[in-house]
N, C-alpha and C positions, 0 to 999 in steps of 0.2 A: 489212573486210580479213580475209584468212585469216592468222592470226598465224604468224609465221615459226617459232616454237618450240612450236606446238601438237603434242602427242603424235601420232605418225603414225597410231595407231589411231583417232584422232578426226577426222582430216583430211577424209575423204570424208563422214562423217556431218555435219560442220560445214557443208560445202558444200550438202548436201541440205537441211539445216535452214534455211540462209539462203534458199534458193529457196522453201521452203514458207512461211516467215515473210513473204514478200512483198518482199524486197530486190530491186532491179533489177539490181545488179551485185555481183560478188565479185572483189576484187583480190588477186592473189598477189604476193609479193615474192621477190626473189632476192638475199639477203644472204649474203656470203661465209661459208662454213662451215655454212650451213643447207641449204635445199632448192633444187633447180633450178627456175627459173621456168617453163620450157617443159614439163617433166615434170608439174609441179603443174597447169598449165593443161589439159593433155591429160586428166589424171585427173579433174579437176573437170568438164570438159565431158562426159566419158563417163558420169558418174552423175547429170547434171542434164539438163533439156530446155529450159529457158527462160532462166535467168539468164545475163547477159552477163559475160564473164570478162576482166578486165584484167590485163596483165602489167606490174608496176611495180617495178623496171625491169630491162631487159637492158643491162648495161654494154657499150658499143660496142667497147672494147678487147679484150674477152674472146673473142668468137666471130668467126670468119671470116664476112664478110657473105654469101657465097654459101650457106654451110651454114645460117646464120640464116634466109635467105630460103626455103630448102627446108623448114625446120621451120615457119615461119609459113605458108607456102603450104599445107602439109599440114593444119595446124590449121584454116585458113579453108576449105579444100575439104571437110573432114569435118564442120565445124560452121559453115556459112556465116552471116555476119552476127553472130557471137556473141563475137568477140574484139576487143580493142584492145591494141595493142602499144606499150609504153613503152620508150624508149631513153634512155641518158644517159651521162654521163662515168663514173659509178660513184664511190664514195667514194675519194678519193685515197689514203688509207692502205691500203685493201684492194687497190687496183690496184697500188700500189707493192709490196705484200706478195707479189703473184704476178708481179711484174716485167713489167707491161704498161702502165704509165702513160706516155702519149706526150709528146713534147716540146711538141706543140700540141694540147691536148684539143679546142679549138674546131674546128680543121681536120678532125680525125678524125671528130668527131660530124657535121659538115656532110657530108663525103664519105660516111659510112656511111649516114646517113638517105637521101640522094639515091640511093645505089646500091641500097639495100634496096627502095625504091619502084620503081626502074627494073626490077630483077630480078623483082619480083612482078607487074609489068605485062608481062612477057615480053620486055623489052628488054635490050640490053647496057648495062653501066654504064661511064661515063667513068672513065678511069684518073686517080688522084689521088696525093697524097703518101703516103697510108697504104693506100688501098683500091684494089686492082687485081684485076680478074676477067677480064682479057684479053677474048676475044670470047664469053664464056659467056652463054647464055640458058637459062632453065629450061624443061624439057620439060613440067612440070606447074605450071600457074599457076592461081590462084583466079579466079572470075568477077569478084570485086571485091577491091580492095586494102583490108585493114582499116585503120582509123585508126592513124596513126603519131604518137605524142605523145612529147615530150621531157621527162624529169624533171630539171629544172635549177633553179638558184637565182640565180646572178649576173646583173647587167644585160646583159652581152655575150651570155651563153648564152640569156637570154630573147629578146633581139633576134634571135639566130640561129633560135630556135624559131619566131618569127613569120615568118621568111623561108622555112623549109624543112619545117616540120611542120604537122600538123593541129591541134595544140594542145599543152597543157602539163600536166604533173603537178606539183603543188605539195606538197612534203612538209609534215609537221606542224611547228609549228602554222600553220594557214592562216586566220588572222583576216581579216575583210573588208578591213581596211586593207592587208594583204599582198596579197590578191587584186587589189585595185584598182591597187596599185603594179606588180604583175607584168603586168597587162593593159596598162599604159602602155608598158612595155618591149616587150611583144609587138607592139603597134601600131607602134612605131618601126621594127621590122624587117619588118613585113608588107607585101606588095605592095598597092598601091591597089586598092580594089574587091574584095579577096579575101573569102572566107567568114569568118564569125566563128569564132574558135578554140574548140575544146573546152577546158574548164578543169576538171581533176580535182583536188580538194583532199583532203588527208589530215588527220585530227585524232584524237588519242587521245580515247576516249569512254567514258562510263558513264552509265547511268540508274539512279536509286535513288529511294526514297520521299522523301528530302530532298536538297536541294542539297549539304549538308555531307557526307553519306555518299558521294555520287558524287564530290565533290572529293577526299575522302580516298582513294578508289579510284584515281583517275587521277594523283594527285600523284607517286608514284614514277616514272611513265612520262615525266614532264616533266624529269627530271634532265639530259638532254643539252642543253636549250635555252639554257643559259648559256654554251655553248661557242662559239668564233668562227664555226663554220660556220652557226650558226643566227641570226646577227645580222640578215640580211635579213628574217627572219620577224617580228622584233619591233621593227625600226627605226621603224616608224610609230606605235607605241603610246606613249601619254603617259608610261608608266613604264619606257620602254626604258633610260634611263640608270640608274634605280634598280635595275633588274634586273641590269644589268652590274655595278653596285657590290655588289649582294648576292652575285653569283657570286664576285667578287674577294675578298669577306670570308668566304667559305665554304671550309672545308678540303677539301671533296669535292663532287662532283656530287650525291651523295645528301643531304649536309647542305644544299646549296642547295635541292633539291626540298622538303625538310622545312620549310624556312624561308619558302617562297613564301606570301605572303598569299592568303587565300581569294579575294579579289577578282581577283587576278592569275590564279589557277588557272581561274577562271570565264571569263576572256578568252582563255586559252591552250589551251582544250580545248572539247570538246562534252560537257559533264558537268553533271548536275543532275537535276531531275525530268524526266519525259517532255515536259512543256510547255516547260521551259527549253531542252532539247535541240532540240525541234522548232523553236523560235524561232531558235536558233543556226543550224540548217540553212537556214532561210528567209533569214536574213541573209547567209549565204554565197552563196546563189543570187542574191539581189538585187545583190550585189557583182560577180557575173559567173561564179560557179561553175556548171558544167553537171552535174557529178557530185560529190557530197559523200560521201567515204569515211570510215566510222567504224571506228576501230581498237579492238576490245574490250580492256578491261583487267581486272585482278583475277585471283584464283586459278582461277576457273572460267569460261573464255571461252565455253563453250557456253551456260551460264546467262546470261552477260553478253549474248550474242547475242539471247536471248529478251527480255531487258530493253530492249535497244536497239530492238527491233522495235516497242515501244510508242510510240516517237517518230515512227514513219512516218506520213505524211499519209494514205496509202491504207489501207483496211481490211486487217487482218492475219489471215491464215488459218493455222491450226495443222495 
């Protein structure tokens, strides 16, 4: 993952380095107040030649779907086969902050996903409650529609994903139990006989000479997981109730992170020696992940990227 707060002067070098190190994909994020997802994607594609770029995610309520389709079509035309587009509700607090949170987020996301795909195929989109593009068709469309994934958490949103999208983006932490649970909800909404979904998982990550050193690096990044929005991620873990109790007994998210037992940190991240992280990646693939995204942590994310590359199965080139 391209860190959202990476100094701008390091952004393109980070992307080039990720490609040289042998990573298959680089994912950009669009968090409110940081950098735009489409602009980052275009910049990264422009300085690389092989690496696939994922946008995770574009909040549906923010962009008119016709203009989003124009942007996506342009990226796909210029760099065919090299992008995956993630869509989602967006964080409710952020969407409310900019006054775009809809009365029915599920309805909007369904309409938006279906309309975006129709427009990218050169078709007109059906009018809905939120999405209306009249009789518009795009003059410039790509040869292929890139994969459209939904970055969602809740059961109803996951069922919607199974019905209308090519797959799902699961935010961190994405332990194998969470992946398996998400796949059950996807299957509940998917049409019979449809293709297997793409499953992209995020996890905070670090590789060090010892497990303890890597766990210390990722620990601060786990501060949010005690909050209510993250409950689906940990519900299937044997220490889920104890984790909730620890957050309730902690005065702040930072205190909560500092008090997390090492064995929990190991389950809630991809952190440790290169062998441990490699095994964690493999476990996520066995659970159904098709892409495992590592979010580098620590003060020097470029150096962290080099360390993470030692966990790749394929030979790494410098």
